[in-house]
py3Dmol code that shows the C-alpha trace and the ligand (Angstrom):
import py3Dmol

protein = """\
ATOM      1  CA  ASP A   1     -11.246 -29.922   3.991  1.00  0.00           C
ATOM      2  CA  TRP A   2     -10.475 -26.213   3.817  1.00  0.00           C
ATOM      3  CA  THR A   3     -12.324 -24.430   1.043  1.00  0.00           C
ATOM      4  CA  PRO A   4     -12.887 -20.700   0.597  1.00  0.00           C
ATOM      5  CA  ASP A   5     -16.642 -21.210   0.827  1.00  0.00           C
ATOM      6  CA  SER A   6     -16.537 -23.181   4.071  1.00  0.00           C
ATOM      7  CA  PHE A   7     -14.115 -20.634   5.544  1.00  0.00           C
ATOM      8  CA  ILE A   8     -16.424 -17.770   4.570  1.00  0.00           C
ATOM      9  CA  GLU A   9     -19.477 -19.465   6.033  1.00  0.00           C
ATOM     10  CA  THR A  10     -17.945 -20.374   9.389  1.00  0.00           C
ATOM     11  CA  THR A  11     -16.107 -17.046   9.707  1.00  0.00           C
ATOM     12  CA  ILE A  12     -19.196 -14.942   9.091  1.00  0.00           C
ATOM     13  CA  ALA A  13     -21.179 -16.994  11.614  1.00  0.00           C
ATOM     14  CA  ALA A  14     -18.399 -16.653  14.184  1.00  0.00           C
ATOM     15  CA  LEU A  15     -18.110 -12.897  13.611  1.00  0.00           C
ATOM     16  CA  LYS A  16     -21.863 -12.449  14.062  1.00  0.00           C
ATOM     17  CA  GLU A  17     -21.705 -14.364  17.312  1.00  0.00           C
ATOM     18  CA  LYS A  18     -18.656 -12.495  18.592  1.00  0.00           C
ATOM     19  CA  LEU A  19     -19.676  -8.972  17.583  1.00  0.00           C
ATOM     20  CA  GLY A  20     -23.454  -8.963  18.010  1.00  0.00           C
ATOM     21  CA  ASP A  21     -24.575  -5.332  17.624  1.00  0.00           C
ATOM     22  CA  ASP A  22     -21.121  -3.887  18.354  1.00  0.00           C
ATOM     23  CA  LYS A  23     -19.454  -1.388  16.063  1.00  0.00           C
ATOM     24  CA  VAL A  24     -16.086  -2.031  14.420  1.00  0.00           C
ATOM     25  CA  VAL A  25     -13.695   0.491  12.908  1.00  0.00           C
ATOM     26  CA  LEU A  26     -11.230  -0.672  10.243  1.00  0.00           C
ATOM     27  CA  GLY A  27      -8.548   1.111   8.214  1.00  0.00           C
ATOM     28  CA  LEU A  28      -8.510   0.116   4.552  1.00  0.00           C
ATOM     29  CA  SER A  29      -5.242   0.370   2.647  1.00  0.00           C
ATOM     30  CA  GLY A  30      -6.299  -0.617  -0.852  1.00  0.00           C
ATOM     31  CA  GLY A  31      -4.424  -3.885  -0.402  1.00  0.00           C
ATOM     32  CA  VAL A  32      -5.712  -7.436  -0.496  1.00  0.00           C
ATOM     33  CA  ASP A  33      -5.738  -8.245   3.228  1.00  0.00           C
ATOM     34  CA  SER A  34      -7.622  -5.247   4.580  1.00  0.00           C
ATOM     35  CA  SER A  35     -10.113  -5.472   1.699  1.00  0.00           C
ATOM     36  CA  VAL A  36     -10.939  -9.132   2.304  1.00  0.00           C
ATOM     37  CA  ALA A  37     -11.182  -8.564   6.064  1.00  0.00           C
ATOM     38  CA  ALA A  38     -13.559  -5.650   5.461  1.00  0.00           C
ATOM     39  CA  VAL A  39     -15.849  -7.585   3.139  1.00  0.00           C
ATOM     40  CA  LEU A  40     -16.090 -10.518   5.574  1.00  0.00           C
ATOM     41  CA  LEU A  41     -16.926  -8.139   8.432  1.00  0.00           C
ATOM     42  CA  HIS A  42     -19.407  -6.314   6.230  1.00  0.00           C
ATOM     43  CA  HIS A  43     -21.214  -9.602   5.516  1.00  0.00           C
ATOM     44  CA  ALA A  44     -21.373 -10.290   9.234  1.00  0.00           C
ATOM     45  CA  ILE A  45     -22.348  -6.892  10.672  1.00  0.00           C
ATOM     46  CA  GLY A  46     -23.280  -4.626   7.735  1.00  0.00           C
ATOM     47  CA  THR A  47     -23.095  -0.913   8.427  1.00  0.00           C
ATOM     48  CA  ASN A  48     -21.843  -1.470  11.960  1.00  0.00           C
ATOM     49  CA  LEU A  49     -18.527  -1.842  10.177  1.00  0.00           C
ATOM     50  CA  HIS A  50     -17.039   1.644   9.730  1.00  0.00           C
ATOM     51  CA  CYS A  51     -14.196   1.671   7.216  1.00  0.00           C
ATOM     52  CA  ILE A  52     -11.665   4.475   6.956  1.00  0.00           C
ATOM     53  CA  PHE A  53      -9.457   5.084   3.923  1.00  0.00           C
ATOM     54  CA  VAL A  54      -6.788   7.756   4.308  1.00  0.00           C
ATOM     55  CA  ASP A  55      -5.261   9.621   1.372  1.00  0.00           C
ATOM     56  CA  ASN A  56      -1.720  10.200   2.611  1.00  0.00           C
ATOM     57  CA  GLY A  57      -0.671  11.845  -0.664  1.00  0.00           C
ATOM     58  CA  LEU A  58       1.807   9.007  -1.172  1.00  0.00           C
ATOM     59  CA  LEU A  59      -0.368   6.622  -3.158  1.00  0.00           C
ATOM     60  CA  ARG A  60      -0.029   5.796  -6.836  1.00  0.00           C
ATOM     61  CA  LYS A  61      -1.536   8.090  -9.441  1.00  0.00           C
ATOM     62  CA  GLY A  62      -5.350   8.019  -9.311  1.00  0.00           C
ATOM     63  CA  GLU A  63      -5.314   5.253  -6.713  1.00  0.00           C
ATOM     64  CA  TYR A  64      -7.222   7.022  -3.966  1.00  0.00           C
ATOM     65  CA  GLU A  65     -10.202   7.791  -6.202  1.00  0.00           C
ATOM     66  CA  GLN A  66     -10.226   4.367  -7.907  1.00  0.00           C
ATOM     67  CA  VAL A  67      -9.946   2.370  -4.726  1.00  0.00           C
ATOM     68  CA  LEU A  68     -12.485   4.468  -2.841  1.00  0.00           C
ATOM     69  CA  ASP A  69     -14.859   3.996  -5.746  1.00  0.00           C
ATOM     70  CA  SER A  70     -14.519   0.242  -5.838  1.00  0.00           C
ATOM     71  CA  TYR A  71     -15.008   0.016  -2.073  1.00  0.00           C
ATOM     72  CA  LYS A  72     -18.190   2.052  -2.341  1.00  0.00           C
ATOM     73  CA  HIS A  73     -19.244  -0.227  -5.163  1.00  0.00           C
ATOM     74  CA  MET A  74     -18.893  -3.210  -2.851  1.00  0.00           C
ATOM     75  CA  GLY A  75     -21.372  -1.526  -0.533  1.00  0.00           C
ATOM     76  CA  LEU A  76     -18.911  -0.866   2.266  1.00  0.00           C
ATOM     77  CA  ASN A  77     -19.675   1.838   4.799  1.00  0.00           C
ATOM     78  CA  ILE A  78     -16.537   3.842   4.106  1.00  0.00           C
ATOM     79  CA  LYS A  79     -15.191   7.274   4.799  1.00  0.00           C
ATOM     80  CA  GLY A  80     -12.367   8.721   2.714  1.00  0.00           C
ATOM     81  CA  ILE A  81     -10.117  11.263   4.385  1.00  0.00           C
ATOM     82  CA  ASP A  82      -7.897  13.643   2.448  1.00  0.00           C
ATOM     83  CA  ALA A  83      -4.911  14.124   4.736  1.00  0.00           C
ATOM     84  CA  LYS A  84      -2.292  14.772   2.040  1.00  0.00           C
ATOM     85  CA  GLN A  85      -1.118  18.084   3.411  1.00  0.00           C
ATOM     86  CA  ARG A  86      -0.654  16.751   6.949  1.00  0.00           C
ATOM     87  CA  PHE A  87       1.649  14.044   5.654  1.00  0.00           C
ATOM     88  CA  TYR A  88       3.611  16.440   3.407  1.00  0.00           C
ATOM     89  CA  ASP A  89       4.051  18.853   6.312  1.00  0.00           C
ATOM     90  CA  ALA A  90       5.311  16.077   8.573  1.00  0.00           C
ATOM     91  CA  LEU A  91       7.758  14.883   5.902  1.00  0.00           C
ATOM     92  CA  ALA A  92       9.165  18.295   5.027  1.00  0.00           C
ATOM     93  CA  GLY A  93      12.941  18.350   5.419  1.00  0.00           C
ATOM     94  CA  LEU A  94      13.247  14.700   6.552  1.00  0.00           C
ATOM     95  CA  ASN A  95      15.919  12.660   4.767  1.00  0.00           C
ATOM     96  CA  ASP A  96      16.437   9.608   6.921  1.00  0.00           C
ATOM     97  CA  PRO A  97      14.303   6.617   5.845  1.00  0.00           C
ATOM     98  CA  GLU A  98      13.406   5.576   9.384  1.00  0.00           C
ATOM     99  CA  LYS A  99      12.506   9.140  10.366  1.00  0.00           C
ATOM    100  CA  LYS A 100      10.290   9.328   7.286  1.00  0.00           C
ATOM    101  CA  ARG A 101       8.589   6.040   8.233  1.00  0.00           C
ATOM    102  CA  LYS A 102       8.054   7.230  11.809  1.00  0.00           C
ATOM    103  CA  ALA A 103       6.598  10.554  10.715  1.00  0.00           C
ATOM    104  CA  ILE A 104       4.174   8.813   8.368  1.00  0.00           C
ATOM    105  CA  GLY A 105       3.199   6.292  11.036  1.00  0.00           C
ATOM    106  CA  ARG A 106       2.623   9.057  13.572  1.00  0.00           C
ATOM    107  CA  VAL A 107       0.423  11.138  11.277  1.00  0.00           C
ATOM    108  CA  PHE A 108      -1.515   8.047  10.199  1.00  0.00           C
ATOM    109  CA  ILE A 109      -2.244   7.231  13.820  1.00  0.00           C
ATOM    110  CA  GLU A 110      -3.396  10.809  14.504  1.00  0.00           C
ATOM    111  CA  VAL A 111      -5.641  10.919  11.452  1.00  0.00           C
ATOM    112  CA  PHE A 112      -7.062   7.464  12.111  1.00  0.00           C
ATOM    113  CA  ASP A 113      -7.657   8.210  15.781  1.00  0.00           C
ATOM    114  CA  ASP A 114      -9.588  11.387  14.890  1.00  0.00           C
ATOM    115  CA  ALA A 115     -11.720   9.434  12.440  1.00  0.00           C
ATOM    116  CA  ALA A 116     -12.313   6.586  14.895  1.00  0.00           C
ATOM    117  CA  HIS A 117     -13.522   9.090  17.505  1.00  0.00           C
ATOM    118  CA  GLU A 118     -16.317  10.038  15.156  1.00  0.00           C
ATOM    119  CA  VAL A 119     -17.776   6.538  15.395  1.00  0.00           C
ATOM    120  CA  GLN A 120     -19.949   6.639  18.503  1.00  0.00           C
ATOM    121  CA  ASP A 121     -19.513   3.762  20.952  1.00  0.00           C
ATOM    122  CA  VAL A 122     -17.111   1.815  18.788  1.00  0.00           C
ATOM    123  CA  LYS A 123     -15.936  -1.351  20.558  1.00  0.00           C
ATOM    124  CA  TRP A 124     -13.612  -3.099  18.128  1.00  0.00           C
ATOM    125  CA  LEU A 125     -10.677  -2.459  15.830  1.00  0.00           C
ATOM    126  CA  GLY A 126     -10.799  -4.652  12.717  1.00  0.00           C
ATOM    127  CA  GLN A 127      -7.497  -5.656  11.133  1.00  0.00           C
ATOM    128  CA  GLY A 128      -6.421  -7.572   8.050  1.00  0.00           C
ATOM    129  CA  THR A 129      -3.609  -9.385   9.874  1.00  0.00           C
ATOM    130  CA  ILE A 130      -2.760 -12.691   8.178  1.00  0.00           C
ATOM    131  CA  TYR A 131      -0.999 -15.747   9.614  1.00  0.00           C
ATOM    132  CA  PRO A 132       2.546 -14.841   8.472  1.00  0.00           C
ATOM    133  CA  ASP A 133       2.163 -11.436  10.202  1.00  0.00           C
ATOM    134  CA  VAL A 134       1.327 -13.271  13.409  1.00  0.00           C
ATOM    135  CA  ILE A 135       4.288 -15.654  13.321  1.00  0.00           C
ATOM    136  CA  GLU A 136       6.883 -13.338  11.820  1.00  0.00           C
ATOM    137  CA  SER A 137       6.332 -10.053  13.535  1.00  0.00           C
ATOM    138  CA  VAL A 138      10.099  -9.645  13.164  1.00  0.00           C
ATOM    139  CA  SER A 139       9.774  -8.985   9.456  1.00  0.00           C
ATOM    140  CA  VAL A 140       7.243  -6.240   9.955  1.00  0.00           C
ATOM    141  CA  LYS A 141       8.472  -2.804   9.015  1.00  0.00           C
ATOM    142  CA  GLY A 142       4.908  -1.758   8.448  1.00  0.00           C
ATOM    143  CA  PRO A 143       2.109  -0.114  10.396  1.00  0.00           C
ATOM    144  CA  SER A 144       2.338  -2.404  13.420  1.00  0.00           C
ATOM    145  CA  ALA A 145       6.051  -1.705  13.807  1.00  0.00           C
ATOM    146  CA  THR A 146       5.352   1.999  13.572  1.00  0.00           C
ATOM    147  CA  ILE A 147       2.608   1.642  16.115  1.00  0.00           C
ATOM    148  CA  LYS A 148       4.992  -0.179  18.426  1.00  0.00           C
ATOM    149  CA  SER A 149       7.599   2.550  18.224  1.00  0.00           C
ATOM    150  CA  HIS A 150       4.865   5.096  18.805  1.00  0.00           C
ATOM    151  CA  HIS A 151       4.022   3.428  22.148  1.00  0.00           C
ATOM    152  CA  ASN A 152       7.061   4.961  23.755  1.00  0.00           C
ATOM    153  CA  VAL A 153       6.097   8.474  22.790  1.00  0.00           C
ATOM    154  CA  GLY A 154       3.101   9.238  24.946  1.00  0.00           C
ATOM    155  CA  GLY A 155       0.464   6.654  25.763  1.00  0.00           C
ATOM    156  CA  LEU A 156      -1.727   4.692  23.439  1.00  0.00           C
ATOM    157  CA  PRO A 157      -4.032   6.412  20.987  1.00  0.00           C
ATOM    158  CA  ASP A 158      -7.625   5.599  21.885  1.00  0.00           C
ATOM    159  CA  PHE A 159      -8.321   3.282  18.942  1.00  0.00           C
ATOM    160  CA  MET A 160      -5.525   1.034  20.141  1.00  0.00           C
ATOM    161  CA  LYS A 161      -7.385   0.422  23.366  1.00  0.00           C
ATOM    162  CA  LEU A 162     -10.185  -1.242  21.399  1.00  0.00           C
ATOM    163  CA  LYS A 163     -10.593  -4.986  21.298  1.00  0.00           C
ATOM    164  CA  VAL A 164      -9.075  -6.422  18.129  1.00  0.00           C
ATOM    165  CA  VAL A 165     -10.876  -8.582  15.576  1.00  0.00           C
ATOM    166  CA  GLU A 166      -8.715 -10.240  12.903  1.00  0.00           C
ATOM    167  CA  PRO A 167     -10.762 -12.582  10.715  1.00  0.00           C
ATOM    168  CA  LEU A 168      -7.795 -13.601   8.504  1.00  0.00           C
ATOM    169  CA  ASN A 169      -5.217 -14.416  11.157  1.00  0.00           C
ATOM    170  CA  THR A 170      -5.171 -18.138  10.314  1.00  0.00           C
ATOM    171  CA  LEU A 171      -4.713 -17.695   6.562  1.00  0.00           C
ATOM    172  CA  PHE A 172      -1.785 -17.499   4.172  1.00  0.00           C
ATOM    173  CA  LYS A 173      -1.728 -14.939   1.368  1.00  0.00           C
ATOM    174  CA  ASP A 174      -2.881 -17.310  -1.373  1.00  0.00           C
ATOM    175  CA  GLU A 175      -5.804 -18.411   0.808  1.00  0.00           C
ATOM    176  CA  VAL A 176      -6.741 -14.771   1.391  1.00  0.00           C
ATOM    177  CA  ARG A 177      -6.809 -14.246  -2.397  1.00  0.00           C
ATOM    178  CA  ARG A 178      -9.003 -17.334  -2.858  1.00  0.00           C
ATOM    179  CA  VAL A 179     -11.393 -16.134  -0.171  1.00  0.00           C
ATOM    180  CA  GLY A 180     -11.463 -12.696  -1.786  1.00  0.00           C
ATOM    181  CA  LYS A 181     -12.275 -14.231  -5.152  1.00  0.00           C
ATOM    182  CA  ALA A 182     -15.069 -16.327  -3.675  1.00  0.00           C
ATOM    183  CA  LEU A 183     -16.440 -13.149  -2.069  1.00  0.00           C
ATOM    184  CA  GLY A 184     -16.538 -11.520  -5.520  1.00  0.00           C
ATOM    185  CA  ILE A 185     -13.963  -8.806  -4.767  1.00  0.00           C
ATOM    186  CA  ASP A 186     -12.649  -6.837  -7.765  1.00  0.00           C
ATOM    187  CA  PRO A 187      -9.787  -8.833  -9.372  1.00  0.00           C
ATOM    188  CA  ASN A 188      -7.892  -5.539  -9.679  1.00  0.00           C
ATOM    189  CA  ILE A 189      -7.743  -5.309  -5.906  1.00  0.00           C
ATOM    190  CA  LEU A 190      -6.959  -9.016  -5.393  1.00  0.00           C
ATOM    191  CA  GLY A 191      -4.174  -9.121  -7.969  1.00  0.00           C
ATOM    192  CA  ARG A 192      -2.371  -6.011  -6.806  1.00  0.00           C
ATOM    193  CA  HIS A 193       1.328  -5.967  -6.223  1.00  0.00           C
ATOM    194  CA  PRO A 194       2.293  -5.433  -2.594  1.00  0.00           C
ATOM    195  CA  PHE A 195       2.668  -1.725  -1.842  1.00  0.00           C
ATOM    196  CA  PRO A 196       4.411  -0.424   1.266  1.00  0.00           C
ATOM    197  CA  GLY A 197       2.466   1.473   3.923  1.00  0.00           C
ATOM    198  CA  PRO A 198       4.713   4.563   3.628  1.00  0.00           C
ATOM    199  CA  GLY A 199       4.011   4.439  -0.093  1.00  0.00           C
ATOM    200  CA  LEU A 200       5.924   6.609  -2.527  1.00  0.00           C
ATOM    201  CA  ALA A 201       7.720   8.359   0.354  1.00  0.00           C
ATOM    202  CA  ILE A 202      10.216   5.482   0.510  1.00  0.00           C
ATOM    203  CA  ARG A 203      10.515   5.468  -3.300  1.00  0.00           C
ATOM    204  CA  ILE A 204      11.730   9.062  -3.289  1.00  0.00           C
ATOM    205  CA  LEU A 205      15.247   8.947  -1.903  1.00  0.00           C
ATOM    206  CA  GLY A 206      15.840  11.640   0.665  1.00  0.00           C
ATOM    207  CA  ASP A 207      13.411  14.451   1.268  1.00  0.00           C
ATOM    208  CA  VAL A 208       9.875  14.238  -0.065  1.00  0.00           C
ATOM    209  CA  THR A 209       8.072  17.157  -1.693  1.00  0.00           C
ATOM    210  CA  PRO A 210       4.670  17.230  -3.406  1.00  0.00           C
ATOM    211  CA  GLU A 211       6.496  18.096  -6.668  1.00  0.00           C
ATOM    212  CA  LYS A 212       8.654  14.963  -6.491  1.00  0.00           C
ATOM    213  CA  VAL A 213       5.577  12.875  -5.631  1.00  0.00           C
ATOM    214  CA  ALA A 214       3.811  14.223  -8.733  1.00  0.00           C
ATOM    215  CA  ILE A 215       6.793  13.362 -10.978  1.00  0.00           C
ATOM    216  CA  LEU A 216       7.099   9.876  -9.510  1.00  0.00           C
ATOM    217  CA  GLN A 217       3.345   9.252  -9.850  1.00  0.00           C
ATOM    218  CA  GLU A 218       3.502  10.053 -13.574  1.00  0.00           C
ATOM    219  CA  ALA A 219       6.547   7.865 -14.202  1.00  0.00           C
ATOM    220  CA  ASP A 220       5.192   5.007 -12.088  1.00  0.00           C
ATOM    221  CA  ALA A 221       1.821   5.099 -13.887  1.00  0.00           C
ATOM    222  CA  ILE A 222       3.553   4.828 -17.279  1.00  0.00           C
ATOM    223  CA  TYR A 223       5.599   1.910 -15.966  1.00  0.00           C
ATOM    224  CA  ILE A 224       2.697  -0.016 -14.427  1.00  0.00           C
ATOM    225  CA  ASN A 225       0.342   0.595 -17.369  1.00  0.00           C
ATOM    226  CA  ASN A 226       2.978  -0.770 -19.734  1.00  0.00           C
ATOM    227  CA  LEU A 227       3.486  -3.869 -17.582  1.00  0.00           C
ATOM    228  CA  ARG A 228      -0.269  -4.435 -17.800  1.00  0.00           C
ATOM    229  CA  SER A 229      -0.642  -3.834 -21.527  1.00  0.00           C
ATOM    230  CA  TYR A 230       2.356  -6.076 -22.282  1.00  0.00           C
ATOM    231  CA  GLY A 231       0.705  -8.818 -20.202  1.00  0.00           C
ATOM    232  CA  VAL A 232       3.461  -9.206 -17.621  1.00  0.00           C
ATOM    233  CA  TYR A 233       1.945  -7.432 -14.613  1.00  0.00           C
ATOM    234  CA  ASP A 234       0.647 -10.676 -13.083  1.00  0.00           C
ATOM    235  CA  LYS A 235       3.971 -12.451 -13.618  1.00  0.00           C
ATOM    236  CA  VAL A 236       5.842  -9.843 -11.603  1.00  0.00           C
ATOM    237  CA  TRP A 237       5.600 -10.106  -7.807  1.00  0.00           C
ATOM    238  CA  GLN A 238       6.178  -6.418  -7.198  1.00  0.00           C
ATOM    239  CA  ALA A 239       7.156  -3.457  -9.356  1.00  0.00           C
ATOM    240  CA  GLY A 240       7.527   0.248  -8.897  1.00  0.00           C
ATOM    241  CA  ALA A 241       9.447   3.302 -10.012  1.00  0.00           C
ATOM    242  CA  ILE A 242      11.916   5.087  -7.752  1.00  0.00           C
ATOM    243  CA  PHE A 243      12.836   8.768  -7.872  1.00  0.00           C
ATOM    244  CA  LEU A 244      16.576   9.330  -7.611  1.00  0.00           C
ATOM    245  CA  PRO A 245      17.548  12.858  -6.592  1.00  0.00           C
ATOM    246  CA  VAL A 246      20.598  12.671  -8.834  1.00  0.00           C
ATOM    247  CA  GLN A 247      20.938  15.083 -11.726  1.00  0.00           C
ATOM    248  CA  SER A 248      22.594  14.133 -14.967  1.00  0.00           C
ATOM    249  CA  VAL A 249      23.137  15.868 -18.284  1.00  0.00           C
ATOM    250  CA  GLY A 250      20.949  15.220 -21.305  1.00  0.00           C
ATOM    251  CA  VAL A 251      19.978  16.842 -24.598  1.00  0.00           C
ATOM    252  CA  MET A 252      16.509  17.798 -25.746  1.00  0.00           C
ATOM    253  CA  GLY A 253      16.465  19.367 -29.230  1.00  0.00           C
ATOM    254  CA  ASP A 254      19.240  21.965 -29.066  1.00  0.00           C
ATOM    255  CA  GLU A 255      18.973  22.335 -25.324  1.00  0.00           C
ATOM    256  CA  ARG A 256      21.167  20.841 -22.694  1.00  0.00           C
ATOM    257  CA  THR A 257      19.128  19.446 -19.786  1.00  0.00           C
ATOM    258  CA  TYR A 258      20.179  18.698 -16.224  1.00  0.00           C
ATOM    259  CA  GLU A 259      17.420  16.609 -14.676  1.00  0.00           C
ATOM    260  CA  ASN A 260      16.673  13.729 -12.293  1.00  0.00           C
ATOM    261  CA  VAL A 261      16.741   9.958 -12.796  1.00  0.00           C
ATOM    262  CA  ILE A 262      13.931   7.404 -12.553  1.00  0.00           C
ATOM    263  CA  CYS A 263      14.887   3.864 -11.615  1.00  0.00           C
ATOM    264  CA  LEU A 264      12.589   0.955 -12.496  1.00  0.00           C
ATOM    265  CA  ARG A 265      12.407  -2.000 -10.101  1.00  0.00           C
ATOM    266  CA  ALA A 266      10.624  -5.306 -10.739  1.00  0.00           C
ATOM    267  CA  VAL A 267      11.124  -8.480  -8.711  1.00  0.00           C
ATOM    268  CA  GLU A 268      10.024 -12.086  -8.546  1.00  0.00           C
ATOM    269  CA  SER A 269       9.496 -13.397  -5.048  1.00  0.00           C
ATOM    270  CA  LEU A 270       7.348 -15.694  -2.929  1.00  0.00           C
ATOM    271  CA  ASP A 271       7.114 -13.692   0.274  1.00  0.00           C
ATOM    272  CA  GLY A 272       9.351 -10.639  -0.120  1.00  0.00           C
ATOM    273  CA  MET A 273      12.054 -12.144   2.113  1.00  0.00           C
ATOM    274  CA  THR A 274      14.226 -12.981  -0.886  1.00  0.00           C
ATOM    275  CA  ALA A 275      13.742 -11.702  -4.408  1.00  0.00           C
ATOM    276  CA  ASP A 276      15.261 -11.891  -7.884  1.00  0.00           C
ATOM    277  CA  TRP A 277      15.169  -9.027 -10.340  1.00  0.00           C
ATOM    278  CA  CYS A 278      12.862  -9.714 -13.276  1.00  0.00           C
ATOM    279  CA  HIS A 279      14.312 -10.172 -16.737  1.00  0.00           C
ATOM    280  CA  LEU A 280      11.817  -7.852 -18.411  1.00  0.00           C
ATOM    281  CA  PRO A 281      11.987  -7.861 -22.225  1.00  0.00           C
ATOM    282  CA  TYR A 282      14.279  -5.183 -23.704  1.00  0.00           C
ATOM    283  CA  ASP A 283      11.606  -3.885 -26.080  1.00  0.00           C
ATOM    284  CA  LEU A 284       9.270  -3.304 -23.122  1.00  0.00           C
ATOM    285  CA  LEU A 285      11.990  -1.511 -21.147  1.00  0.00           C
ATOM    286  CA  ALA A 286      12.799   0.624 -24.203  1.00  0.00           C
ATOM    287  CA  LYS A 287       9.163   1.640 -24.624  1.00  0.00           C
ATOM    288  CA  ILE A 288       8.773   2.537 -20.945  1.00  0.00           C
ATOM    289  CA  SER A 289      11.995   4.539 -20.929  1.00  0.00           C
ATOM    290  CA  ASN A 290      10.992   6.539 -24.032  1.00  0.00           C
ATOM    291  CA  GLU A 291       7.532   7.238 -22.687  1.00  0.00           C
ATOM    292  CA  ILE A 292       8.835   8.422 -19.342  1.00  0.00           C
ATOM    293  CA  ILE A 293      11.555  10.647 -20.781  1.00  0.00           C
ATOM    294  CA  ASN A 294       9.248  12.152 -23.418  1.00  0.00           C
ATOM    295  CA  ASN A 295       6.301  12.758 -21.076  1.00  0.00           C
ATOM    296  CA  VAL A 296       7.528  13.348 -17.567  1.00  0.00           C
ATOM    297  CA  LYS A 297       8.959  16.785 -17.077  1.00  0.00           C
ATOM    298  CA  GLY A 298      11.967  16.749 -14.764  1.00  0.00           C
ATOM    299  CA  ILE A 299      13.260  13.322 -15.861  1.00  0.00           C
ATOM    300  CA  ASN A 300      15.899  12.851 -18.576  1.00  0.00           C
ATOM    301  CA  ARG A 301      17.261   9.405 -17.717  1.00  0.00           C
ATOM    302  CA  VAL A 302      15.790   5.999 -16.827  1.00  0.00           C
ATOM    303  CA  VAL A 303      17.745   3.085 -15.337  1.00  0.00           C
ATOM    304  CA  TYR A 304      16.796  -0.509 -14.464  1.00  0.00           C
ATOM    305  CA  ASP A 305      17.698  -2.106 -11.136  1.00  0.00           C
ATOM    306  CA  ILE A 306      19.384  -5.500 -11.649  1.00  0.00           C
ATOM    307  CA  SER A 307      20.021  -6.284  -7.972  1.00  0.00           C
ATOM    308  CA  SER A 308      18.572  -9.262  -6.140  1.00  0.00           C
ATOM    309  CA  LYS A 309      17.661  -9.599  -2.462  1.00  0.00           C
ATOM    310  CA  PRO A 310      19.818 -10.303  -0.567  1.00  0.00           C
ATOM    311  CA  PRO A 311      21.928  -8.278  -0.435  1.00  0.00           C
ATOM    312  CA  ALA A 312      19.837  -5.498  -1.991  1.00  0.00           C
ATOM    313  CA  THR A 313      16.370  -4.924  -0.543  1.00  0.00           C
ATOM    314  CA  ILE A 314      13.296  -4.582  -2.728  1.00  0.00           C
ATOM    315  CA  GLU A 315      12.726  -0.962  -1.729  1.00  0.00           C
ATOM    316  CA  TRP A 316      15.584   1.517  -1.898  1.00  0.00           C
ATOM    317  CA  GLU A 317      14.858   2.907   1.556  1.00  0.00           C
TER     318      GLU A 317
END
"""
ligand_1 = """\
24
XMP
P 12.380 -4.779 1.501
O 12.651 -3.420 0.950
O 12.656 -4.873 2.960
O 10.824 -5.025 1.311
O 13.088 -5.862 0.725
C 10.190 -6.269 1.499
C 8.696 -6.033 1.313
O 8.219 -5.196 2.356
C 7.660 -4.018 1.812
N 8.033 -2.900 2.692
C 7.187 -2.284 3.527
N 5.867 -2.481 3.760
N 5.917 -0.720 5.310
C 5.233 -1.678 4.643
O 4.022 -1.808 4.855
C 7.233 -0.472 5.149
O 7.796 0.421 5.768
C 7.895 -1.303 4.195
N 9.190 -1.361 3.764
C 9.224 -2.351 2.831
C 8.238 -3.881 0.415
O 7.394 -3.112 -0.434
C 8.353 -5.329 0.008
O 7.108 -5.831 -0.458
"""
view = py3Dmol.view(width=600, height=400)
view.addModel(protein, "pdb")
view.setStyle({"model": 0}, {"cartoon": {"style": "trace"}})
view.addModel(ligand_1, "xyz")
view.setStyle({"model": 1}, {"stick": {}})
view.zoomTo()
view.show()
């Protein structure tokens, strides 16, 4: 019978056998899959596992610091790379969602390749691929799709010539969470909502600027913190705030304002392929709206997305 403990035991033994004294480089995203893959590899090969965590400037508020901290706490051999400005430069003036995704994918590959070159004699690329990624590569809009489109541009980056080790490629998401729990990984990492690779860039409609990112980070943090304190975070499959570059009129004291809109999105889903909008309580929505409008400069209106997938998608871009 499959149990997390038996999986952990046989996987670590198999990884030891396969990897010997070889070095592995692995990109952490802060998500469940890459974290569990990293901890399993760490148990098998210790500091021969070199983890890389890139700050693309498109993460949630405070996320880079918090996640890096908890990874260090787990004893992982990890290097954090602040590449915010490179991503902002690449995004400047881009409006089209697919162009934004491609630019982010390209810069990620460049940054990761530079970092991987610093690991002498690395032989393997570790990845948190899970079983559904293997069978449904059609549904992937994420890093691997970006990497595929990058192939056409000009040869493979060096890290992609490495042999690939994917310790989770037979597991489903819920099994990955159970394995992570048995490995003692921080419940805050295991229980996280899915978060897209291109991050807040696809939650800012149109062109991305560091100013818009800062506004969205504030609004999103208020939203997510309220979902947690109200006790509904774990009941929601995925939630996030979206910055709409639409200005509308408001009043603040005696002043007329003309500011942007924040849209709140929360969905229930099993796998992201279909999704229903969550019926969040009105008093919670009211509190979040007030807090955002009163505290986030540049926002004077909050709306709630009541569209299900299909035909709407979960993300707005
Ligand atoms: P959609 O918007 O297609 O999203 O309904 C379904 C799920 O996929 C995530 N998503 C992405 N994940 N890179 C990713 O890694 C992407 O470019 C991307 N686009 C959407 C989305 O957050 C949701 O969980």
